[in-house]
C-alpha positions in Angstrom: -45.7 -24.2 -67.3 -47.3 -23.7 -63.9 -44.8 -25.8 -62.0 -42.0 -23.2 -61.7 -44.3 -20.4 -60.4 -45.9 -22.8 -58.0 -42.5 -23.9 -56.6 -41.5 -20.2 -56.1 -44.8 -19.5 -54.4 -44.3 -22.5 -52.1 -40.8 -21.4 -51.3 -42.0 -18.0 -50.4 -44.8 -19.4 -48.2 -42.4 -21.7 -46.4 -39.9 -18.9 -45.8 -42.6 -16.6 -44.5 -43.9 -19.4 -42.2 -40.4 -20.3 -40.9 -39.9 -19.7 -37.2 -37.9 -16.7 -36.2 -36.3 -17.4 -32.9 -33.0 -17.7 -31.0 -32.7 -21.3 -29.9 -29.6 -21.1 -27.8 -27.7 -18.2 -26.2 -24.5 -18.4 -24.1 -22.6 -15.7 -22.2 -20.8 -16.9 -19.0 -22.2 -15.4 -15.9 -18.8 -15.3 -14.1 -15.2 -15.3 -15.4 -12.6 -16.1 -12.8 -9.5 -14.0 -12.4 -7.1 -16.5 -13.9 -9.2 -16.9 -17.1 -8.4 -14.4 -19.9 -10.8 -15.5 -22.7 -14.3 -16.8 -23.1 -16.5 -18.1 -25.9 -20.0 -16.6 -26.5 -22.5 -17.8 -29.0 -26.0 -17.2 -30.3 -27.9 -20.1 -32.1 -31.0 -19.5 -34.1 -33.7 -20.8 -36.4 -34.4 -17.7 -38.4 -34.3 -16.2 -41.9 -32.5 -12.9 -40.8 -30.7 -10.2 -42.7 -28.5 -8.9 -39.8 -27.1 -10.2 -36.5 -25.6 -7.8 -33.9 -23.7 -8.3 -30.7 -23.8 -5.6 -28.1 -22.2 -4.9 -24.7 -24.6 -2.5 -23.1 -25.5 0.1 -25.8 -22.2 -0.5 -27.7 -22.1 -2.7 -30.8 -19.0 -4.8 -31.0 -19.8 -7.3 -33.7 -22.0 -7.4 -36.9 -22.9 -10.3 -39.2 -24.7 -9.6 -42.5 -24.8 -12.8 -44.7 -25.4 -10.8 -47.9 -22.5 -8.3 -47.4 -18.9 -8.6 -48.4 -17.2 -8.9 -46.0 -20.0 -10.4 -44.1 -18.6 -9.7 -40.6 -17.2 -6.7 -38.8 -16.0 -6.1 -35.2 -15.6 -3.0 -33.2 -13.5 -2.3 -30.0 -15.1 -2.3 -26.6 -13.8 -1.5 -23.1 -12.3 -4.5 -21.3 -12.0 -6.8 -24.3 -8.6 -6.9 -26.0 -9.5 -9.2 -28.9 -12.6 -10.3 -30.7 -12.1 -13.5 -32.7 -14.7 -15.0 -35.0 -15.0 -18.8 -34.5 -17.9 -19.2 -36.9 -21.0 -17.4 -38.2 -23.5 -19.2 -40.4 -27.1 -20.2 -41.0 -27.6 -21.6 -37.5 -25.1 -20.1 -35.2 -22.6 -17.2 -34.6 -19.8 -18.0 -32.2 -17.1 -15.5 -30.9 -14.1 -15.6 -28.7 -13.4 -12.6 -26.4 -9.8 -12.4 -25.3 -7.4 -10.4 -23.1 -10.3 -9.7 -20.7 -10.1 -7.2 -17.8 -12.7 -6.5 -15.2 -14.0 -3.7 -17.4 -15.3 -6.4 -19.6 -18.1 -7.0 -17.1 -21.5 -5.9 -18.4 -24.7 -6.9 -20.2 -24.2 -8.7 -23.5 -27.0 -9.0 -26.1 -27.5 -10.9 -29.4 -30.0 -9.3 -31.8 -31.5 -10.9 -34.9 -33.4 -8.8 -37.4 -35.2 -9.2 -40.7 -35.2 -5.6 -42.0 -37.6 -6.2 -44.9 -41.2 -7.5 -45.1 -42.3 -9.3 -43.0 -40.2 -7.4 -40.5 -39.1 -9.5 -37.5 -36.8 -9.0 -34.5 -35.5 -11.3 -31.7 -33.1 -10.6 -28.9 -31.5 -12.4 -25.9 -29.3 -10.9 -23.1 -27.0 -12.1 -20.4 -24.8 -10.5 -17.8 -21.1 -11.4 -17.5 -18.9 -10.5 -14.5 -15.2 -10.7 -14.8 -13.3 -11.0 -11.5 -10.7 -8.4 -10.8 -7.1 -9.5 -11.1 -4.8 -8.7 -8.1 -2.1 -6.3 -9.1 1.4 -6.1 -7.7 1.6 -2.9 -5.6 4.4 -0.5 -6.2 7.5 -0.8 -3.9 9.5 2.0 -2.3 13.2 1.2 -2.3 16.3 3.0 -1.1 14.8 4.9 1.7 17.2 5.2 4.7 16.0 4.4 8.2 16.8 7.8 9.6 17.2 11.4 8.3 18.2 14.7 9.7 16.3 17.8 8.5 19.4 19.1 6.7 19.8 15.9 4.6 18.4 15.0 1.2 15.8 12.3 1.1 16.2 9.8 -1.7 14.1 6.8 -2.8 13.1 4.8 -5.8 9.7 3.5 -6.9 9.4 0.1 -8.6 6.1 0.2 -10.4 4.3 -0.7 -13.6 6.1 0.4 -16.8 3.2 2.4 -18.2 2.3 4.1 -14.9 2.8 7.8 -14.1 4.6 8.1 -10.7 3.6 10.7 -8.1 5.5 11.2 -4.9 4.1 12.4 -1.6 6.0 13.3 1.5 3.9 13.5 4.7 0.8 13.5 2.5 1.8 16.4 0.3 2.7 15.8 -3.3 6.2 16.8 -4.4 5.1 18.4 -7.7 8.5 18.8 -9.2 9.1 15.0 -8.9 5.9 14.0 -10.8 6.7 11.4 -13.4 10.1 10.5 -11.9 10.9 7.0 -10.7 13.5 8.5 -8.3 12.7 10.9 -5.5 15.2 13.6 -4.4 13.9 16.2 -2.0 15.8 18.5 0.4 14.9 17.8 4.0 14.9 21.6 4.8 11.7 22.1 2.8 9.8 19.4 4.7 9.9 21.3 8.0 8.2 18.5 10.0 7.8 18.4 13.8 6.8 14.7 13.7 9.3 12.0 14.8 8.9 10.2 11.5 8.7 11.2 7.8 6.4 9.3 5.5 7.3 8.8 1.8 4.6 7.5 -0.6 4.8 6.4 -4.2 1.5 6.4 -6.1 0.8 4.9 -9.6 -1.6 6.6 -12.0 -2.7 5.3 -15.4 -4.9 7.6 -17.5 -5.2 9.9 -14.5 -6.7 7.1 -12.3 -5.0 5.9 -9.1 -4.2 2.2 -9.5 -1.9 1.5 -6.5 0.3 3.1 -3.9 2.9 2.2 -1.3 4.4 4.2 1.6 7.5 3.8 3.8 8.6 5.7 6.9 11.9 6.9 8.3 12.9 8.4 11.6 13.1 12.2 11.5 15.6 14.2 13.6 16.6 17.8 14.0 20.3 18.4 13.2 22.6 19.3 16.1 24.4 22.6 15.4 27.6 23.7 17.1 28.3 27.4 17.8 31.8 28.7 18.7 32.4 31.6 21.1 35.8 33.2 22.0 36.5 34.7 25.4 38.2 38.2 25.1 40.5 37.4 28.0 41.7 34.0 26.6 42.9 32.7 23.3 41.2 29.3 23.8 37.6 29.0 22.2 34.7 27.6 24.1 32.2 25.2 22.3 28.6 25.5 23.3 26.1 22.9 22.1 22.9 24.2 20.7 20.8 22.3 23.2 18.0 23.3 25.6 20.4 23.7 28.5 23.3 25.4 26.7 25.9 23.8 29.0 29.2 25.6 29.4 32.3 23.7 28.4 35.0 22.4 30.8 37.4 25.1 29.6 35.2 28.0 30.7 34.7 26.4 34.1 38.5 26.1 34.5 39.0 29.7 33.4 36.4 31.0 35.9 38.0 28.9 38.7 41.4 30.4 38.0 40.0 34.0 38.1 38.3 33.2 41.5 41.6 31.8 43.0 43.4 34.9 41.8 41.0 37.2 43.5 41.3 35.3 46.8 45.1 35.5 46.8 45.3 39.2 46.1 
């Protein structure tokens, strides 16, 4: 008659006396750029009711042995996938995949017994994920030389999900935002510099992630003006240069007039 209550009491005493501790905890301190996934785990000797994984203040995994389902995961910045390897009486092991450098941060495993006798245990570790080198955008199709009355054209080869913004001589061409191709009238640039600089910039979620610029020679267009002498049917071309040189035809005409005056 007394054996069953005694066994229950003994089990209660043993449970209450059981150690409540995390025996092993693993979060890699450094993840190289060419590695996209890591395993993390928390081993324990404890009679707990809930286990939580955190990155900073954000919970991303929960294990409650008495619940159905017993596990839940939540998204966090920098971690593309959270896969359960195993969670049981002695260990909870996860695989974090598709990591980016934003996965860097402080990771924590919490054990809690949320009923009498209340107990709590925690372990933390910092993980740094190396940044991955990205391919910079490429400016293509830009000519080596432009006159100020020509249209400048170029193409930006960039990430598929990036928003493209074009800059000419450091000033954004607002009407070309979002376009992979650039077309801008040279007349609106109005530059006095010997070169023109065209820049393609990539933005994702409003954040600059890469840019590339290219240069071309910049020249003023040479304009030709035509004048007609009233005393002659033959036009005279005068180049729009700093010296405004007279053409050979005008010199010949003046010479003829001078000879006529001497003779008469």
